[in-house]
C-alpha positions as CSV (number, residue, x, y, z in Angstrom):
1,M,42.0,106.6,209.0
2,S,38.7,104.8,208.2
3,Q,38.5,101.3,206.8
4,Y,37.1,102.9,203.6
5,E,40.1,105.2,203.3
6,E,42.5,102.2,203.9
7,Q,40.8,100.3,201.1
8,L,41.2,103.2,198.7
9,G,44.6,104.4,199.5
10,A,45.8,108.0,199.2
11,G,45.3,109.4,195.8
12,E,43.2,106.5,194.6
13,A,40.0,107.1,192.6
14,D,36.8,106.8,194.7
15,P,33.1,106.4,193.9
16,F,32.7,110.2,194.1
17,L,35.4,110.8,191.5
18,R,37.3,113.2,193.7
19,L,40.8,114.3,192.8
20,W,43.3,113.8,195.6
21,T,46.6,115.7,196.0
22,P,47.7,114.7,199.5
23,H,51.3,115.5,198.9
24,R,50.4,119.2,198.8
25,M,49.1,119.2,202.4
26,A,52.5,118.0,203.6
27,Y,54.1,121.0,201.9
28,I,51.5,123.4,203.2
29,K,52.0,122.2,206.8
30,G,55.8,122.3,206.4
31,D,56.1,118.6,207.4
32,N,59.4,118.1,205.5
33,K,61.0,121.5,206.0
34,P,63.9,121.7,208.4
35,A,63.4,123.6,211.6
36,T,66.8,125.2,211.3
37,G,69.3,125.9,208.5
38,E,71.7,123.3,209.8
39,A,73.1,120.7,207.4
40,G,72.1,117.9,209.7
41,E,68.4,118.7,209.2
42,C,68.6,119.6,205.5
43,P,66.8,117.3,203.1
44,F,69.2,118.3,200.3
45,C,72.1,117.1,202.4
46,M,70.3,113.9,203.3
47,I,69.0,112.9,199.8
48,P,72.5,112.0,198.4
49,A,72.9,109.3,201.2
50,L,69.7,107.6,200.0
51,P,69.4,105.1,197.1
52,D,68.5,107.0,193.9
53,G,64.9,105.6,193.7
54,E,64.1,106.4,197.3
55,G,65.6,109.9,197.1
56,L,64.1,110.5,193.7
57,V,67.7,111.3,192.4
58,V,67.8,111.3,188.6
59,R,71.5,112.0,188.1
60,R,74.6,112.4,190.3
61,G,77.6,114.4,189.3
62,E,80.8,115.1,191.1
63,H,79.7,118.4,192.7
64,A,75.9,118.4,192.2
65,Y,73.0,116.2,191.6
66,A,69.5,116.4,190.0
67,V,66.5,115.3,192.0
68,L,62.7,115.3,191.3
69,N,60.8,117.9,193.4
70,L,58.7,116.2,196.0
71,Y,56.1,118.9,195.6
72,P,56.2,119.5,191.8
73,Y,54.5,122.3,189.9
74,N,54.4,120.1,186.8
75,P,55.4,116.5,186.0
76,G,59.1,116.4,185.5
77,H,59.8,119.3,187.9
78,L,63.5,118.8,188.9
79,M,65.9,120.6,191.1
80,V,69.7,120.7,190.7
81,C,71.5,121.0,194.0
82,P,75.2,121.2,195.0
83,Y,76.2,118.5,197.5
84,R,77.8,121.2,199.6
85,H,75.4,122.9,202.1
86,L,75.4,126.5,201.1
87,A,72.7,129.1,200.6
88,D,74.2,131.8,198.3
89,Y,74.8,131.4,194.6
90,T,78.0,133.5,194.9
91,D,79.5,131.0,197.3
92,L,79.6,128.2,194.7
93,S,83.0,127.2,193.4
94,V,83.7,127.5,189.7
95,D,83.4,123.7,189.4
96,E,80.1,123.6,191.3
97,T,78.7,126.4,189.1
98,A,79.8,124.7,185.9
99,E,78.2,121.4,187.0
100,L,75.0,123.1,188.1
101,A,74.7,124.6,184.6
102,A,75.6,121.3,182.8
103,L,73.1,119.3,184.9
104,T,70.4,121.9,184.2
105,Q,71.0,121.6,180.4
106,Q,70.9,117.8,180.7
107,A,67.7,117.9,182.7
108,M,66.1,120.0,180.0
109,Q,67.2,117.5,177.3
110,A,65.9,114.5,179.3
111,V,62.6,116.1,180.1
112,R,62.1,117.1,176.4
113,N,63.0,113.6,175.3
114,T,60.4,112.1,177.7
115,S,57.5,114.6,177.7
116,R,58.0,117.0,174.8
117,A,58.0,120.1,177.1
118,H,57.2,123.3,175.1
119,G,59.3,125.4,177.4
120,F,60.9,125.7,180.9
121,N,61.0,127.9,183.9
122,I,64.5,127.8,185.3
123,G,65.6,129.6,188.4
124,M,66.4,129.8,192.1
125,N,65.0,131.8,194.9
126,Q,67.8,133.2,197.0
127,G,66.6,133.6,200.6
128,A,63.3,132.9,202.4
129,I,62.1,136.5,201.6
130,A,62.6,135.6,197.9
131,G,60.4,132.5,198.2
132,A,62.9,129.8,198.9
133,G,61.1,127.0,200.8
134,I,64.5,125.6,202.0
135,A,66.6,128.7,201.9
136,A,69.7,127.2,203.6
137,H,70.6,124.9,200.7
138,L,70.9,126.4,197.2
139,H,68.8,124.6,194.6
140,Q,67.8,125.5,191.1
141,H,64.4,124.6,189.8
142,V,63.8,123.2,186.3
143,V,60.1,123.3,185.6
144,P,58.8,121.9,182.3
145,R,55.9,123.9,180.8
146,W,53.3,123.1,178.1
147,G,50.8,125.3,176.3
148,G,47.6,125.3,178.5
149,D,49.3,123.6,181.4
150,T,47.4,125.9,183.9
151,N,43.8,124.8,183.9
152,F,40.9,125.6,186.3
153,M,42.2,123.4,189.1
154,P,45.0,125.7,190.4
155,V,42.8,128.7,190.0
156,V,39.6,127.4,191.6
157,A,40.8,124.6,193.9
158,H,44.4,125.6,194.6
159,T,45.3,122.1,193.4
160,K,47.6,120.9,190.7
161,V,46.7,117.5,189.2
162,L,49.7,115.4,188.2
163,P,49.1,112.5,185.8
164,Q,52.0,110.4,186.9
165,L,53.6,109.0,190.1
166,L,57.0,110.6,191.0
167,A,58.7,107.2,190.9
168,D,57.5,106.6,187.3
169,T,58.5,110.1,186.3
170,R,62.0,109.5,187.8
171,D,62.4,106.3,185.9
172,L,61.5,107.9,182.6
173,I,63.8,110.9,183.0
174,T,66.7,108.7,184.3
175,A,66.4,106.5,181.2
176,A,66.3,109.5,178.9
177,W,69.2,111.4,180.6
178,P,71.6,112.4,177.8
179,D,75.3,111.3,177.7
180,P,77.1,114.7,177.7
181,T,79.9,113.2,175.6
182,H,77.5,112.5,172.7
183,Q,76.1,115.6,170.9
184,E,73.5,113.6,169.1
185,D,71.7,113.1,172.5
186,R,70.7,116.8,172.3
187,N,68.2,116.1,169.5
188,V,64.6,115.4,170.5
189,P,63.1,112.5,168.6
190,D,60.2,113.2,166.3
191,A,56.7,112.7,167.6
């Protein structure tokens, strides 16, 4: 790295007003993808052992947890993962399935409360052939959407510009996470 690059830091503005998305290159190169499907190499098995801020964990349940996506499509892109290392949705226990659903609902509420998302893409890719980046550990994506959220950057430059650091997004969503015992938390405050 040049002295100039060290002074600027990754993702910092520079005199040429370039937009940087260095996190995408790590994803493209597969830097953080496990070489095998073994639990010992699985990031979704390792994340729960980390402190919440370091692992980008937003909420922990008994059977599953919600974590920010390290390579988000949009700000607030979360994943809900069971603690147990399994690949197939049909292998989840009844309790794991229920908690996966509950955490997904709560994630939607928290993201709506922090960013006023207009909609969501929710789903999971079952198997590498279906597009799962880490197929060995089931995870459900919760991707907030807004009208006009796809601008020229993804089309022309294959780059998605995110306006906020992941740590800041995590802090906001964690603070807005609803208490499932209080129904009034389901309401989104007026703008």
